[in-house]
N, C-alpha and C positions, 0 to 999 in steps of 0.2 A: 851435502858431505859424499863423496865418492870411495870405493876400494879401491879401481881399475888402475890407482897411484902401487898399489903395489899385485898385478897380474901379470904374469910369466908368463901364462898359456891360455890360447887363444882351441877353444870345445865348438865345433862342426856339431851341432843337435840335429838327432834323427829321430819319427815316431810313427811307428808303423801305424799307417793306414789307409780306411777305404779306395779300391780304382774302379773297384767295377763288381757291381753283383759280393756274392764274398771271395772276393782274395784279395788282400790287401800284400799291402807290397812297404818298403825300410821309407820314404825320405827325410830330404831333409827340411826339420821347421828354421832353424838362425846358428849365426854363429854370435859367439860365447866368451870375451876377457873376461877371467878369474887365474886361483892362485889353486893345482893339485899339490894335496901333499898324501906320506898313508897316513892311514888316520893310523894313532897309538892311545894305550885307557896302561897307563900306569906306566909309560915308558918305551910301553911294548907292543911291539910290531900288530898289528892284526890278519889274517888272512886262512879264516875256518884248515891251519896244517898251515896255509905254504904266507912263507915269507912276499910282502908285499903288492897280494892283491887285493886288499883294499884301503881303498885314497875315499878321500875327506874332498870336493873340491866347492875354491868360496868363490861366489860372484853375487853379482848386484840386485838389487833386493824384487826390482820389479820384473826380470830373466825369466820365460814358459820352457821349468825345467819341469817335466813329470815322471811316478815311478812310470819304469819299466822303456821311458828313455835309453835310448844306447848315445853315446856321444866321442867324438877318435880327436888328435893330439895332431902335432902335428907332425909326431911321430909316426899316426898310422897307425896307433894304440889304441884300441877300445873299450869299452867302456861301459859296463849296464849298471843304469842307476834300481837304485835293492826299491824295494818297496818299504813304502813308506819313508824311502833316506830323502823326501827333501821339504828339507824345516825352512822358516821364512823368521828369516834373527835379527834381532836390533842391539845396539849398544848404541849408547847414546842418542844420538843422533843420525847413525849411523844404519840401514840399514842393507840388511844380507840373505844370502839366501843358502845356505851349508848344504848341500849332496853327500851322498856317501852313494857311492860307488866300487861298482868288482870287476878289472882285470879279466876282460874273454880274453878266447886263442881268435873264436870265431864269430860272425857274430850272424 
């Protein structure tokens, strides 16, 4: 079973990788379809004091997303995956990934 019928967003996943010696650069890992939603707890939108800054992204369970990765949506908004923000879950026969991320202005 797949959650792709719920997908409304496509995210480009980028990760810091070693390019030479001690130099790191942001490189594209993959493109992922899923669903991006504002994170809510008890009906309140979280955001460290800023409205609509913290989000959750749902994707297929076999996707390679790690803490610290950068996500970019179709509108060129950037999101940073939170530390310990990647959780693999199963609901019935449905395996999915829940990613907590924070919108950032610059990467």
